[in-house]
Structures are given as structure tokens and as C-alpha cells.
N, CA, C and O of each residue as an XYZ file, in Angstrom:
684
protein
N       0.847     -1.191      0.000
C       0.000      0.000      0.000
C       0.884      1.242      0.000
O       1.859      1.334      0.747
N       0.526      2.180     -0.842
C       1.278      3.420     -0.927
C       0.964      4.286      0.286
O      -0.189      4.640      0.532
N       1.986      4.613      1.024
C       1.779      5.422      2.214
C       1.695      6.895      1.844
O       2.227      7.320      0.819
N       1.022      7.669      2.686
C       0.832      9.096      2.442
C       2.170      9.828      2.389
O       2.349     10.718      1.558
N       3.105      9.471      3.254
C       4.396     10.148      3.276
C       5.123      9.977      1.944
O       5.684     10.940      1.422
N       5.120      8.781      1.397
C       5.765      8.529      0.108
C       5.051      9.289     -1.003
O       5.697      9.944     -1.821
N       3.724      9.207     -1.036
C       2.944      9.920     -2.043
C       3.198     11.421     -1.943
O       3.358     12.100     -2.957
N       3.234     11.927     -0.723
C       3.458     13.355     -0.503
C       4.804     13.787     -1.062
O       4.898     14.841     -1.691
N       5.841     13.000     -0.844
C       7.175     13.349     -1.333
C       7.261     13.280     -2.855
O       7.772     14.202     -3.490
N       6.768     12.200     -3.440
C       6.836     12.050     -4.901
C       6.038     13.155     -5.577
O       6.527     13.793     -6.509
N       4.813     13.385     -5.116
C       3.971     14.417     -5.707
C       4.552     15.811     -5.443
O       4.524     16.677     -6.318
N       5.075     16.016     -4.237
C       5.672     17.313     -3.902
C       6.849     17.646     -4.800
O       6.929     18.756     -5.327
N       7.772     16.693     -4.984
C       8.922     16.940     -5.864
C       8.492     17.111     -7.312
O       9.045     17.947     -8.026
N       7.509     16.329     -7.753
C       7.015     16.454     -9.123
C       6.439     17.845     -9.368
O       6.751     18.476    -10.378
N       5.601     18.328     -8.449
C       5.005     19.655     -8.615
C       6.055     20.756     -8.501
O       6.042     21.707     -9.284
N       6.961     20.638     -7.538
C       7.977     21.671     -7.344
C       8.896     21.769     -8.557
O       9.085     22.857     -9.102
N       9.465     20.654     -8.981
C      10.397     20.680    -10.120
C       9.679     21.019    -11.428
O      10.231     21.719    -12.278
N       8.458     20.526    -11.588
C       7.684     20.873    -12.777
C       7.379     22.359    -12.845
O       7.478     22.967    -13.911
N       7.006     22.951    -11.709
C       6.733     24.394    -11.674
C       7.974     25.222    -11.935
O       7.919     26.221    -12.652
N       9.103     24.810    -11.352
C      10.360     25.530    -11.601
C      10.775     25.427    -13.065
O      11.245     26.405    -13.646
N      10.606     24.257    -13.662
C      10.915     24.099    -15.088
C       9.977     24.954    -15.941
O      10.390     25.509    -16.959
N       8.728     25.056    -15.525
C       7.781     25.921    -16.232
C       8.192     27.380    -16.164
O       8.110     28.103    -17.157
N       8.641     27.818    -14.976
C       9.134     29.193    -14.852
C      10.392     29.408    -15.679
O      10.583     30.491    -16.233
N      11.256     28.399    -15.773
C      12.455     28.515    -16.604
C      12.069     28.677    -18.068
O      12.672     29.475    -18.785
N      11.065     27.923    -18.515
C      10.581     28.072    -19.891
C       9.968     29.433    -20.130
O      10.154     30.023    -21.194
N       9.236     29.937    -19.149
C       8.644     31.267    -19.245
C       9.736     32.330    -19.329
O       9.648     33.249    -20.144
N      10.761     32.209    -18.495
C      11.867     33.174    -18.521
C      12.589     33.123    -19.862
O      12.977     34.160    -20.401
N      12.768     31.930    -20.399
C      13.411     31.786    -21.707
C      12.597     32.490    -22.782
O      13.158     33.176    -23.637
N      11.282     32.325    -22.744
C      10.427     32.984    -23.738
C      10.469     34.502    -23.583
O      10.507     35.228    -24.576
N      10.464     34.981    -22.336
C      10.483     36.425    -22.103
C      11.819     37.055    -22.488
O      11.856     38.180    -22.987
N      12.914     36.332    -22.256
C      14.243     36.868    -22.536
C      14.734     36.546    -23.936
O      15.858     36.887    -24.307
N      13.882     35.888    -24.706
C      14.270     35.485    -26.054
C      14.565     36.711    -26.916
O      13.875     37.728    -26.855
N      15.591     36.574    -27.700
C      15.908     37.654    -28.643
C      15.016     37.587    -29.869
O      15.027     38.492    -30.702
N      14.241     36.510    -29.979
C      13.337     36.341    -31.113
C      12.054     37.121    -30.832
O      11.166     36.624    -30.138
N      11.952     38.323    -31.359
C      10.788     39.167    -31.103
C       9.537     38.593    -31.743
O       8.429     38.876    -31.286
N       9.688     37.787    -32.796
C       8.509     37.147    -33.383
C       7.871     36.183    -32.396
O       6.646     36.109    -32.302
N       8.694     35.442    -31.658
C       8.171     34.524    -30.654
C       7.493     35.298    -29.536
O       6.386     34.948    -29.124
N       8.135     36.337    -29.042
C       7.600     37.112    -27.933
C       6.265     37.747    -28.313
O       5.343     37.771    -27.497
N       6.146     38.259    -29.535
C       4.893     38.865    -29.977
C       3.837     37.832    -30.322
O       2.642     38.108    -30.211
N       4.262     36.633    -30.743
C       3.304     35.611    -31.166
C       2.538     35.010    -29.994
O       1.393     34.587    -30.151
N       3.159     34.971    -28.831
C       2.493     34.377    -27.678
C       1.521     35.382    -27.072
O       1.901     36.516    -26.779
N       0.267     34.972    -26.882
C      -0.714     35.907    -26.313
C      -0.427     36.198    -24.845
O       0.224     35.406    -24.163
N      -0.914     37.332    -24.367
C      -0.709     37.739    -22.980
C      -1.249     36.699    -22.004
O      -0.688     36.504    -20.926
N      -2.335     36.034    -22.381
C      -2.918     35.013    -21.510
C      -1.919     33.883    -21.267
O      -1.960     33.240    -20.218
N      -1.028     33.634    -22.217
C      -0.021     32.588    -22.038
C       0.923     32.955    -20.907
O       1.234     32.118    -20.059
N       1.380     34.198    -20.888
C       2.293     34.632    -19.825
C       1.596     34.621    -18.464
O       2.145     34.111    -17.488
N       0.388     35.185    -18.400
C      -0.352     35.225    -17.140
C      -0.718     33.822    -16.656
O      -0.581     33.510    -15.473
N      -1.179     32.985    -17.574
C      -1.522     31.611    -17.216
C      -0.315     30.835    -16.731
O      -0.413     30.067    -15.775
N       0.823     31.028    -17.382
C       2.044     30.346    -16.959
C       2.442     30.771    -15.549
O       2.780     29.929    -14.718
N       2.401     32.064    -15.281
C       2.735     32.550    -13.937
C       1.827     31.928    -12.889
O       2.295     31.462    -11.849
N       0.535     31.920    -13.161
C      -0.432     31.427    -12.195
C      -0.318     29.904    -12.013
O      -0.190     29.426    -10.886
N      -0.363     29.151    -13.103
C      -0.412     27.695    -12.997
C       0.895     27.097    -12.481
O       0.872     26.208    -11.630
N       2.032     27.573    -12.984
C       3.296     27.046    -12.481
C       3.548     27.519    -11.042
O       4.204     26.824    -10.266
N       3.028     28.699    -10.690
C       3.109     29.160     -9.301
C       2.299     28.266     -8.365
O       2.753     27.948     -7.265
N       1.100     27.857     -8.794
C       0.298     26.925     -7.996
C       1.014     25.588     -7.843
O       0.968     24.967     -6.781
N       1.672     25.152     -8.908
C       2.411     23.892     -8.855
C       3.562     23.979     -7.850
O       3.775     23.057     -7.063
N       4.296     25.080     -7.880
C       5.405     25.274     -6.932
C       4.873     25.337     -5.493
O       5.433     24.706     -4.597
N       3.799     26.094     -5.275
C       3.220     26.200     -3.933
C       2.767     24.834     -3.433
O       3.008     24.484     -2.278
N       2.115     24.067     -4.290
C       1.680     22.724     -3.915
C       2.867     21.854     -3.535
O       2.832     21.158     -2.521
N       3.914     21.893     -4.343
C       5.109     21.108     -4.053
C       5.737     21.484     -2.725
O       6.098     20.608     -1.939
N       5.870     22.778     -2.467
C       6.477     23.225     -1.210
C       5.655     22.812      0.005
O       6.206     22.359      1.008
N       4.339     22.969     -0.085
C       3.479     22.598      1.037
C       3.556     21.098      1.288
O       3.650     20.664      2.436
N       3.516     20.306      0.226
C       3.578     18.852      0.396
C       4.913     18.403      0.981
O       4.949     17.470      1.784
N       6.002     19.046      0.597
C       7.317     18.640      1.084
C       7.583     19.112      2.510
O       8.332     18.465      3.242
N       6.988     20.217      2.908
C       7.274     20.775      4.232
C       6.479     20.134      5.352
O       7.016     19.909      6.437
N       5.210     19.835      5.112
C       4.385     19.325      6.206
C       3.160     18.598      5.645
O       2.763     18.784      4.495
N       2.593     17.777      6.496
C       1.360     17.073      6.129
C       0.186     17.992      6.433
O      -0.403     17.916      7.512
N      -0.148     18.840      5.506
C      -1.194     19.839      5.672
C      -2.389     19.452      4.799
O      -2.209     19.172      3.614
N      -3.600     19.429      5.355
C      -4.765     19.085      4.523
C      -4.954     20.044      3.348
O      -5.491     19.653      2.312
N      -4.517     21.296      3.503
C      -4.619     22.248      2.397
C      -3.658     21.864      1.278
O      -3.947     22.109      0.106
N      -2.532     21.272      1.620
C      -1.584     20.788      0.612
C      -2.201     19.684     -0.223
O      -2.000     19.625     -1.436
N      -2.956     18.806      0.432
C      -3.649     17.725     -0.278
C      -4.678     18.310     -1.248
O      -4.791     17.859     -2.388
N      -5.422     19.310     -0.793
C      -6.434     19.946     -1.637
C      -5.791     20.674     -2.810
O      -6.255     20.554     -3.943
N      -4.727     21.428     -2.548
C      -4.036     22.144     -3.624
C      -3.421     21.168     -4.614
O      -3.478     21.401     -5.822
N      -2.833     20.078     -4.126
C      -2.249     19.066     -5.019
C      -3.324     18.456     -5.912
O      -3.100     18.263     -7.107
N      -4.492     18.152     -5.341
C      -5.583     17.589     -6.140
C      -6.051     18.589     -7.194
O      -6.393     18.201     -8.311
N      -6.068     19.880     -6.841
C      -6.464     20.923     -7.800
C      -5.450     21.063     -8.931
O      -5.830     21.153    -10.098
N      -4.163     21.082     -8.589
C      -3.113     21.189     -9.612
C      -3.167     19.972    -10.531
O      -3.031     20.102    -11.748
N      -3.364     18.797     -9.952
C      -3.499     17.588    -10.777
C      -4.726     17.681    -11.679
O      -4.676     17.276    -12.840
N      -5.826     18.214    -11.149
C      -7.047     18.354    -11.943
C      -6.876     19.244    -13.158
O      -7.466     18.991    -14.209
N      -6.071     20.283    -13.017
C      -5.804     21.174    -14.154
C      -5.003     20.476    -15.251
O      -4.928     20.962    -16.380
N      -4.403     19.327    -14.909
C      -3.594     18.579    -15.866
C      -4.336     17.376    -16.450
O      -3.790     16.673    -17.299
N      -5.548     17.134    -16.016
C      -6.259     15.912    -16.396
C      -6.487     15.815    -17.906
O      -6.197     14.778    -18.504
N      -6.992     16.858    -18.519
C      -7.334     16.815    -19.941
C      -6.600     17.916    -20.684
O      -6.612     19.077    -20.273
N      -5.965     17.542    -21.777
C      -5.392     18.492    -22.716
C      -6.041     18.243    -24.073
O      -6.353     17.102    -24.414
N      -6.242     19.300    -24.841
C      -6.886     19.106    -26.146
C      -6.470     20.220    -27.105
O      -5.988     21.276    -26.695
N      -6.668     19.954    -28.368
C      -6.541     20.978    -29.398
C      -7.483     20.605    -30.523
O      -7.511     19.455    -30.962
N      -8.249     21.567    -30.990
C      -9.214     21.303    -32.053
C      -8.624     21.586    -33.431
O      -9.259     21.296    -34.445
N      -7.446     22.137    -33.479
C      -6.865     22.624    -34.718
C      -6.945     24.145    -34.769
O      -6.146     24.797    -35.441
N      -7.925     24.706    -34.047
C      -8.073     26.160    -33.979
C      -7.909     26.681    -32.559
O      -7.502     27.828    -32.374
N      -8.216     25.868    -31.552
C      -8.130     26.292    -30.153
C      -7.744     25.087    -29.305
O      -8.123     23.953    -29.596
N      -6.971     25.363    -28.235
C      -6.579     24.247    -27.383
C      -6.155     24.678    -25.994
O      -5.969     25.863    -25.715
N      -6.007     23.681    -25.125
C      -5.551     23.883    -23.752
C      -4.703     22.687    -23.344
O      -5.122     21.540    -23.503
N      -3.526     22.949    -22.828
C      -2.719     21.921    -22.175
C      -1.996     22.568    -21.007
O      -1.536     23.707    -21.091
N      -1.906     21.825    -19.923
C      -1.093     22.228    -18.790
C      -0.516     20.963    -18.193
O      -1.257     20.071    -17.780
N       0.807     20.880    -18.145
C       1.510     19.768    -17.518
C       2.628     20.352    -16.673
O       3.343     21.259    -17.098
N       2.764     19.813    -15.468
C       3.824     20.252    -14.580
C       4.306     19.046    -13.787
O       3.692     18.645    -12.798
N       5.409     18.480    -14.239
C       5.943     17.316    -13.542
C       5.749     16.050    -14.342
O       5.965     16.023    -15.554
N       5.338     15.000    -13.650
C       5.221     13.676    -14.260
C       3.839     13.470    -14.876
O       2.829     13.892    -14.312
N       3.805     12.816    -16.042
C       2.542     12.475    -16.694
C       2.617     11.075    -17.285
O       3.690     10.581    -17.634
N       1.462     10.457    -17.387
C       1.272      9.250    -18.174
C       0.052      9.545    -19.033
O      -1.085      9.442    -18.574
N       0.299      9.911    -20.281
C      -0.748     10.437    -21.151
C      -1.302      9.386    -22.096
O      -0.553      8.629    -22.714
N      -2.619      9.351    -22.200
C      -3.319      8.584    -23.215
C      -3.799      9.610    -24.228
O      -4.680     10.416    -23.929
N      -3.219      9.583    -25.432
C      -3.461     10.631    -26.428
C      -4.159     10.035    -27.644
O      -3.702      9.045    -28.216
N      -5.274     10.653    -28.029
C      -5.994     10.263    -29.235
C      -5.903     11.424    -30.208
O      -6.404     12.515    -29.937
N      -5.259     11.180    -31.349
C      -5.152     12.182    -32.406
C      -6.001     11.780    -33.594
O      -6.737     10.796    -33.529
N      -5.907     12.534    -34.681
C      -6.713     12.222    -35.862
C      -6.260     10.942    -36.543
O      -7.064     10.258    -37.177
N      -4.982     10.610    -36.420
C      -4.470      9.428    -37.113
C      -3.813      8.407    -36.196
O      -3.349      7.370    -36.670
N      -3.764      8.677    -34.890
C      -3.056      7.748    -34.010
C      -3.613      7.778    -32.589
O      -4.295      8.714    -32.174
N      -3.289      6.707    -31.867
C      -3.587      6.599    -30.436
C      -2.280      6.204    -29.768
O      -1.658      5.216    -30.160
N      -1.853      6.966    -28.759
C      -0.569      6.725    -28.101
C      -0.715      6.777    -26.589
O      -1.631      7.398    -26.050
N       0.215      6.106    -25.924
C       0.400      6.250    -24.482
C       1.829      6.726    -24.302
O       2.764      6.099    -24.799
N       2.003      7.839    -23.587
C       3.332      8.434    -23.417
C       3.581      8.732    -21.946
O       2.701      9.236    -21.247
N       4.777      8.418    -21.486
C       5.213      8.801    -20.146
C       6.174      9.973    -20.294
O       7.113      9.909    -21.088
N       5.948     11.040    -19.541
C       6.746     12.258    -19.659
C       7.066     12.851    -18.293
O       6.359     12.618    -17.313
N       8.127     13.607    -18.254
C       8.381     14.580    -17.202
C       8.465     15.893    -17.966
O       9.422     16.132    -18.703
N       7.461     16.743    -17.787
C       7.288     17.858    -18.701
C       6.682     19.048    -17.971
O       5.968     18.882    -16.982
N       6.967     20.236    -18.457
C       6.299     21.446    -18.001
C       5.849     22.196    -19.243
O       6.658     22.579    -20.088
N       4.546     22.395    -19.333
C       4.003     22.960    -20.559
C       2.673     23.628    -20.259
O       1.868     23.102    -19.489
N       2.441     24.782    -20.864
C       1.139     25.427    -20.777
C       0.815     26.018    -22.133
O       1.652     26.663    -22.764
N      -0.411     25.789    -22.569
C      -0.883     26.407    -23.804
C      -2.367     26.663    -23.671
O      -3.118     25.804    -23.210
N      -2.787     27.848    -24.077
C      -4.201     28.189    -24.125
C      -4.403     29.087    -25.316
O      -3.771     30.139    -25.418
N      -5.270     28.691    -26.214
C      -5.562     29.518    -27.370
C      -5.356     28.775    -28.666
O      -5.255     27.548    -28.691
N      -5.296     29.533    -29.739
C      -5.120     28.958    -31.066
C      -3.696     29.127    -31.544
O      -2.834     29.644    -30.833
N      -3.473     28.686    -32.747
C      -2.179     28.913    -33.381
C      -1.036     28.101    -32.826
O       0.120     28.497    -32.976
N      -1.315     26.979    -32.190
C      -0.233     26.151    -31.658
C       0.512     25.509    -32.822
O      -0.100     24.840    -33.655
N       1.820     25.702    -32.888
C       2.566     25.160    -34.019
C       2.603     23.629    -34.008
O       2.674     23.009    -32.947
N       2.557     23.041    -35.180
C       2.679     21.589    -35.366
C       1.668     20.786    -34.559
O       2.003     19.724    -34.035
N       0.458     21.270    -34.452
C      -0.520     20.543    -33.662
C      -1.809     20.345    -34.441
O      -2.493     21.304    -34.797
N      -2.123     19.098    -34.695
C      -3.428     18.771    -35.237
C      -4.377     18.521    -34.083
O      -3.979     18.628    -32.923
N      -5.611     18.195    -34.376
C      -6.566     17.909    -33.310
C      -6.142     16.694    -32.481
O      -5.697     15.684    -33.027
N      -6.286     16.805    -31.162
C      -5.991     15.701    -30.252
C      -6.715     15.902    -28.933
O      -7.132     17.010    -28.595
N      -6.856     14.807    -28.194
C      -7.338     14.832    -26.815
C      -6.368     13.972    -26.026
O      -6.037     12.861    -26.441
N      -5.907     14.485    -24.880
C      -4.979     13.750    -24.026
C      -5.564     13.663    -22.619
O      -6.014     14.663    -22.058
N      -5.551     12.478    -22.068
C      -5.998     12.235    -20.688
C      -4.767     11.821    -19.892
O      -4.035     10.920    -20.302
N      -4.534     12.480    -18.749
C      -3.393     12.134    -17.902
C      -3.818     11.032    -16.937
O      -4.500     11.289    -15.944
N      -3.407      9.806    -17.242
C      -3.758      8.653    -16.405
C      -3.110      8.732    -15.031
O      -3.647      8.210    -14.054
N      -1.953      9.387    -14.957
C      -1.279      9.537    -13.665
C      -2.085     10.445    -12.733
O      -2.074     10.251    -11.517
N      -2.775     11.425    -13.292
C      -3.656     12.275    -12.483
C      -4.773     11.447    -11.870
O      -5.090     11.605    -10.691
N      -5.368     10.569    -12.660
C      -6.432      9.715    -12.122
C      -5.905      8.832    -10.992
O      -6.561      8.674     -9.962
N      -4.717      8.261    -11.192
C      -4.112      7.429    -10.146
C      -3.787      8.260     -8.903
O      -3.966      7.797     -7.777
N      -3.312      9.483     -9.113
C      -2.986     10.367     -7.983
C      -4.237     10.745     -7.209
O      -4.227     10.741     -5.978
N      -5.317     11.072     -7.916
C      -6.569     11.385     -7.225
C      -7.026     10.207     -6.376
O      -7.449     10.389     -5.235
N      -6.943      9.000     -6.930
C      -7.341      7.816     -6.180
C      -6.456      7.648     -4.943
O      -6.952      7.373     -3.850
N      -5.147      7.814     -5.122
C      -4.218      7.667     -3.998
C      -4.454      8.754     -2.946
O      -4.394      8.464     -1.751
N      -4.718      9.983     -3.355
C      -5.018     11.058     -2.405
C      -6.293     10.737     -1.631
O      -6.361     10.949     -0.421
N      -7.291     10.231     -2.329
C      -8.552      9.864     -1.674
C      -8.325      8.705     -0.708
O      -8.813      8.728      0.422
N      -7.588      7.698     -1.151
C      -7.355      6.498     -0.340
C      -6.551      6.825      0.922
O      -6.871      6.331      2.003
N      -5.521      7.645      0.792
C      -4.694      7.978      1.954
C      -5.346      9.039      2.839
O      -4.929      9.223      3.982
N      -6.347      9.728      2.338
C      -6.994     10.780      3.118
C      -8.185     10.311      3.927
O      -8.673     11.035      4.793
N      -8.655      9.108      3.653
C      -9.804      8.591      4.402
C      -9.388      8.208      5.813
O      -8.288      7.693      6.015
N     -10.252      8.454      6.793
C      -9.931      8.002      8.156
C      -9.953      6.477      8.206
O     -10.811      5.829      7.607
N      -9.004      5.930      8.922
C      -8.918      4.473      9.045
C      -9.879      3.998     10.108
O     -10.057      4.644     11.140
N     -10.493      2.870      9.848
C     -11.370      2.254     10.843
C     -10.521      1.540     11.880
O      -9.563      0.840     11.551
N     -10.884      1.730     13.113
C     -10.209      1.018     14.190
C     -11.116     -0.135     14.595
O     -12.220      0.070     15.099
N     -10.636     -1.333     14.369
C     -11.409     -2.519     14.716
C     -10.921     -3.005     16.074
O      -9.754     -3.369     16.218
N     -11.804     -3.015     17.072
C     -11.359     -3.464     18.394
C     -10.969     -4.938     18.362
O     -11.631     -5.760     17.728
N      -9.917     -5.240     19.035
C      -9.433     -6.613     19.121
C     -10.387     -7.418     19.987
O     -10.950     -6.899     20.951
N     -10.565     -8.673     19.645
C     -11.460     -9.506     20.442
C     -10.865     -9.814     21.806
O     -11.591    -10.162     22.738
N      -9.542     -9.690     21.931
C      -8.892     -9.942     23.215
C      -9.143     -8.797     24.191
O      -9.057     -8.984     25.405
N      -9.454     -7.616     23.666
C      -9.699     -6.457     24.510
C     -11.195     -6.310     24.716
O     -11.930     -6.124     23.746
N     -11.668     -6.388     25.955
C     -13.103     -6.208     26.187
C     -13.515     -4.779     25.833
O     -12.731     -3.837     25.950
N     -14.767     -4.649     25.398
C     -15.268     -3.333     25.001
C     -15.231     -2.349     26.155
O     -15.035     -1.151     25.948
N     -15.414     -2.838     27.347
C     -15.410     -1.950     28.528
C     -14.031     -1.363     28.748
O     -13.917     -0.251     29.264
N     -12.977     -2.077     28.372
C     -11.618     -1.560     28.573
C     -11.280     -0.479     27.566
O     -10.354      0.305     27.774
N     -12.030     -0.437     26.473
C     -11.763      0.573     25.446
C     -12.107      1.974     25.950
O     -11.550      2.959     25.466
N     -13.021      2.070     26.917
C     -13.387      3.356     27.477
C     -12.637      3.502     28.794
O     -12.817      2.699     29.709
N     -11.812      4.509     28.886
C     -11.045      4.682     30.121
C     -11.935      5.315     31.179
O     -12.733      6.201     30.872
N     -11.806      4.871     32.403
C     -12.631      5.426     33.477
C     -12.244      6.879     33.745
O     -11.085      7.263     33.590
N     -13.213      7.666     34.140
C     -12.954      9.070     34.462
C     -12.212      9.142     35.781
O     -12.562      8.477     36.756
N     -11.187      9.961     35.785
C     -10.375     10.101     37.000
C     -10.712     11.387     37.684
O     -10.140     11.698     38.729
């Protein structure tokens, strides 16, 4: 059984490193000497990158520092933003930060890909992209693991211990 501490560390490092890599990509785009690239990317791309990769970094830091229920909620939210990526040929959305196991259906192919990636796209005009839908299977597994490790455990009284002994007398 996957323990919460292990899940917290793996997910925390994935979100932290994925967010930092996303910020590195954003800095590269902003500092690029290619003015065509800088002008081609819509403002929403820069704002979305700041927000989404920032959430990923915050989630990673919270998960690595302490077992906080808010960290679990933020991690589930960041994972949820990565669940589905798509492009219609005219408009699309993808956000990946960290580890993925993608099931991708395109116009001519069906693939399963494992990646460590940081990527954000929202809008049209994505280069070299035909229509596709991608489902992150690792997100589904992570949601299940977060749910499983977050449930309160049932305490089954031992038959050797009488029920009366389970309640301590008032002193």
C-alpha cells in the first residue's frame, strides 16, 4: 500500500520541479531575442504560466514541508488542471507540470506516453498541432491515492480487549 508520506514526497517533488521548469521556460520565452516569438504568444499565455506554475510550486512546497490538509487539496487541484489536454486545430488547452502518463488520441493515431514535462498552452495557433485529446492517467491514479490515503482508518477493536476496557474510566 502506498503510504501518504511517500505519495506526498513524490507528488511534492514532481510539482515543485515541474513548476520551476515551467518558470524557466517562461523566462526563456520572455528573454528570447526572437521578437517574433515574444509577440506571437498571447498575454494570456504569460499570465496563465505565472499562475499555474506558481500553484504547482506552492503545492510542491506545502507537500514537502508538512502534512497539511490544504496541501492535499491544492495538489488535487493542480493535478485536476492537468487531467485533460486538447486541441481542435483552432483552439486548445494543455497544462503539464511534472510527471505524466498520457493517453493521447489524435486524428491518425492513439498513443500512451510517459513524460516529465512542463508545458502550458491556451488559445489557437499552436505550431505543429493537429486535433488531439490527451488524458493524464497519472492524475487519475494520484486522485485515487489522495482519496485512499486521506480517508480516516477504521479502528477494529481486538477480540482480546473487552469493550469496557476501550473506554477509560474518568479520573
